[in-house]
C-alpha positions in Angstrom: 0.0 0.0 0.0 2.8 2.4 0.9 4.4 1.9 -2.5 1.2 2.7 -4.3 0.8 5.9 -2.3 4.3 7.0 -3.2 3.6 6.3 -6.8 0.5 8.4 -6.8 2.3 11.2 -5.0 5.1 11.2 -7.6 2.4 11.5 -10.3 0.6 14.4 -8.4 3.8 16.4 -8.0 5.5 15.4 -11.1 5.9 19.0 -12.0 8.4 19.4 -9.1 10.7 16.8 -10.6 10.6 18.1 -14.2 13.7 19.7 -15.7 13.7 23.5 -15.9 12.2 24.9 -19.2 14.9 26.9 -20.9 12.5 28.2 -23.6 11.7 31.9 -23.5 8.0 31.2 -24.0 6.3 29.7 -20.9 4.9 26.3 -21.1 1.4 25.8 -19.8 1.0 22.5 -17.9 -1.9 23.2 -15.7 -4.1 20.2 -14.8 -7.4 22.0 -15.1 -6.9 22.4 -18.8 -7.4 18.6 -19.2 -11.0 18.8 -18.2 -11.9 22.2 -19.5 -14.8 22.4 -22.0 -13.5 23.8 -25.3 -16.1 26.5 -25.3 -14.8 28.0 -22.1 -12.2 30.9 -22.1 -9.1 29.2 -20.6 -7.5 32.5 -19.5 -10.5 33.5 -17.5 -10.9 30.0 -16.1 -7.3 29.7 -14.9 -7.0 33.2 -13.5 -10.3 33.5 -11.7 -12.6 31.3 -9.6 -16.0 31.4 -8.0 -16.0 33.7 -4.9 -15.1 32.2 -1.5 -18.3 31.6 0.3 -17.5 30.4 3.9 -19.2 31.2 7.1 -16.1 30.5 9.2 -13.1 30.9 6.9 -10.7 31.3 9.9 -11.6 28.0 11.4 -8.3 26.0 11.6 -10.2 22.7 10.9 -11.9 24.2 7.9 -8.6 25.6 6.6 -7.1 22.1 6.9 -10.1 20.7 5.2 -9.7 23.0 2.3 -6.1 21.7 1.9 -7.1 18.1 1.6 -10.1 19.1 -0.5 -7.6 20.3 -3.1 -5.4 17.2 -3.0 -5.9 14.4 -5.6 -4.2 12.1 -3.1 -7.3 12.3 -0.9 -9.3 10.4 -3.5 -6.7 7.9 -4.5 -6.9 5.4 -7.4 -7.5 6.5 -10.9 -8.6 10.0 -9.8 -5.3 10.7 -8.2 -3.4 9.4 -11.2 -5.4 11.9 -13.3 -4.7 14.7 -10.8 -8.4 15.0 -10.0 -9.3 16.3 -6.5 -12.6 17.3 -4.9 -11.8 20.9 -6.0 -11.5 19.9 -9.7 -15.3 19.5 -9.7 -16.1 21.9 -6.9 -13.8 24.9 -7.7 -13.2 26.8 -4.4 -15.9 24.6 -2.8 -18.4 25.7 -5.4 -19.4 24.2 -8.8 -17.7 23.9 -12.2 -19.9 24.4 -15.1 -16.9 24.1 -17.5 -15.9 20.7 -16.3 -15.8 18.1 -19.1 -13.9 14.9 -18.5 -13.9 12.5 -21.5 -16.0 9.5 -20.9 -17.2 10.8 -17.5 -19.1 14.0 -18.5 -22.0 14.5 -20.8 -22.8 18.2 -21.1 -20.3 20.6 -19.6 -20.6 20.7 -15.8 -21.7 17.1 -15.4 -20.1 13.9 -14.2 -21.2 10.2 -14.1 -20.6 9.4 -10.4 -21.5 5.7 -11.0 -18.9 5.2 -13.8 -16.6 2.2 -13.5 -13.4 4.2 -14.4 -12.9 5.4 -10.8 -14.4 2.4 -9.0 -16.4 -0.7 -9.7 -18.2 -0.6 -6.3 -20.9 1.8 -7.5 -20.6 1.2 -11.2 -24.0 0.6 -12.8 -22.8 0.2 -16.4 -25.1 3.0 -17.4 -23.9 6.4 -18.7 -25.9 8.8 -16.5 -23.9 12.0 -15.9 -25.5 14.5 -13.4 -25.0 18.2 -12.8 -22.1 19.0 -10.4 -23.6 20.8 -7.5 -22.3 24.1 -6.1 -21.7 23.1 -2.5 -22.4 26.5 -1.2 -25.9 26.9 -2.6 -29.1 25.8 -0.8 -29.3 22.9 -3.3 -25.8 21.8 -2.7 -26.0 22.1 1.0 -29.1 19.9 1.2 -27.6 17.0 -0.8 -26.3 15.6 2.5 -27.4 16.4 6.0 -24.7 18.7 7.4 -26.4 19.3 10.8 -26.7 15.8 12.3 -23.4 14.7 13.8 -21.6 12.1 11.8 -23.8 12.0 8.7 -21.6 14.2 6.5 -18.5 12.4 7.8 -19.9 9.0 6.9 -20.9 10.3 3.5 -17.4 11.6 2.7 -15.7 8.4 3.8 -18.0 6.4 1.6 -17.3 8.7 -1.3 -13.6 8.2 -1.1 -13.7 4.5 -0.5 -16.6 3.5 -2.8 -16.8 6.1 -5.5 -13.0 6.5 -6.0 -11.5 3.3 -4.6 -9.4 5.4 -2.2 -8.0 4.4 1.2 -10.1 5.4 4.2 -8.5 8.6 5.5 -7.7 9.1 9.2 -10.7 10.3 11.2 -9.1 13.7 11.8 -8.8 14.2 8.1 -12.5 13.4 7.5 -13.4 15.7 10.4 -11.4 18.6 8.8 -12.9 17.9 5.4 -16.4 18.0 6.9 -15.7 21.1 8.8 -14.7 22.9 5.5 -17.8 21.7 3.7 -20.0 22.8 6.5 -18.7 26.4 6.2 -19.6 26.6 2.5 -22.7 28.9 2.2 -23.6 31.5 -0.3 -25.1 33.5 2.5 -21.5 34.5 3.2 -20.8 36.0 -0.2 -22.1 37.5 -3.4 -23.0 34.1 -5.0 -22.3 35.0 -8.6 -19.1 36.9 -8.1 -15.6 35.8 -8.9 -12.2 36.4 -7.4 -8.6 36.1 -8.8 -6.7 32.9 -8.5 -3.5 33.6 -6.7 -0.4 32.0 -5.2 -1.6 33.5 -1.9 -4.4 30.9 -1.8 -1.9 28.0 -2.2 0.3 29.5 0.5 -2.7 29.7 2.9 -3.3 26.0 2.2 0.3 25.2 3.0 0.2 27.2 6.2 -3.0 25.3 7.2 -1.2 22.0 6.9 1.3 23.1 9.6 -1.5 23.6 12.2 -2.8 20.0 11.7 -3.2 18.0 14.9 -0.8 15.6 13.5 1.3 17.4 10.9 3.4 14.3 10.5 0.4 12.6 9.0 1.1 11.6 5.4 -2.3 12.9 4.2 -1.5 16.5 5.2 2.1 16.5 4.0 1.1 14.9 0.7 -1.6 17.6 0.2 1.0 20.2 1.0 3.4 18.8 -1.6 0.6 18.7 -4.2 0.0 22.4 -3.5 3.7 23.1 -4.1 3.3 21.2 -7.4 0.5 23.5 -8.5 2.7 26.5 -7.7 5.6 25.0 -9.6 3.4 24.8 -12.7 2.4 28.5 -12.4 6.1 29.7 -12.5 7.5 28.0 -15.6 10.8 28.7 -17.4 14.4 29.5 -16.7 13.5 33.0 -15.4 11.9 31.3 -12.4 14.8 28.8 -11.9 15.6 30.0 -8.3 11.9 29.8 -7.2 11.3 26.5 -8.8 14.4 25.0 -7.1 13.0 26.5 -3.8 9.7 24.7 -4.4 11.4 21.4 -5.1 13.6 21.7 -2.0 10.6 22.4 0.2 8.7 19.5 -1.3 11.6 17.2 -0.4 11.7 18.7 3.1 8.1 17.9 3.6 8.7 14.3 2.4 11.6 14.0 4.9 9.4 15.1 7.8 11.2 18.3 8.7 9.7 20.0 11.7 6.8 22.4 11.2 8.7 25.4 12.6 11.4 25.0 9.9 8.8 24.5 7.2 7.0 27.7 8.5 10.1 29.8 8.2 10.7 28.5 4.7 7.1 29.5 3.6 7.8 33.0 4.9 10.8 33.3 2.6 8.9 31.6 -0.3 6.1 34.2 0.0 8.6 36.9 -0.8 9.9 35.0 -3.9 6.3 34.3 -5.2 5.3 38.0 -4.8 8.4 39.3 -6.7 7.8 36.8 -9.6 4.1 37.1 -9.8 3.9 39.5 -12.7 5.8 37.0 -14.9 3.9 33.9 -13.7 0.9 32.1 -15.2 -1.3 33.8 -12.6 -1.0 36.8 -14.9 -3.8 36.9 -17.5 -1.5 38.6 -19.9 1.4 36.0 -19.5 -1.0 33.1 -19.7 -2.8 34.5 -22.8 0.6 34.7 -24.6 1.5 31.3 -23.5 -1.6 29.7 -24.8 -1.4 31.1 -28.3 
């Protein structure tokens, strides 16, 4: 089992192991492009996201839940190999009307949750994609009882194990994931608004991993390494060589189990590098637009 987890992790953070791109034109290798409907503007999709709608965004448990929500390794199996996470379908905890995964989606924004690709447990051998719900809307919130203790937690565990053939996460991970989902509510935002995607969001997820009850847990560390991999892909090219090397070094430090206080200090230094290089990164609509031509 440990060997399979390591293999999945390497696939999820493969960007951190790739050679530096010496071309002057940035290379776009962002996972979300793989399941983006062709009719969608890729620049807008990759530089903005649905507004954050959380009733308790500062909750440490909810922050840790957002970290694992964004990690493909939480789901395991074929989903992890494809770099799919909960956040792939539910962007920023919301929906994703532009999601279109070959063989899994029908119309954009749909997915067949009983398809045999990810698991045979719930496979019904019928192609029946359904709309992906926005987890912050009234409809999304009532899909599963969020009030009765243990109901949401049991649902999430079953999703991971049965729908995606993943390994049952530690109870604390499920508790954090449920805490995050319980905070999602359009009452806390302008429902139809959007916000910029930013390295700051990834850094917040990384910091959340350091306040985990058991930061040595592989689930949190693996999710942090996946976040570093996403940052790596946003800063391509030789012009970002120092930053990319710093990301690789930090990923290895996490894998080696370095103490949280050392990781925290490194993140502070990393924030300065990310900020200085932001204008030339793929978080910039202008840079991304040129790279996609």
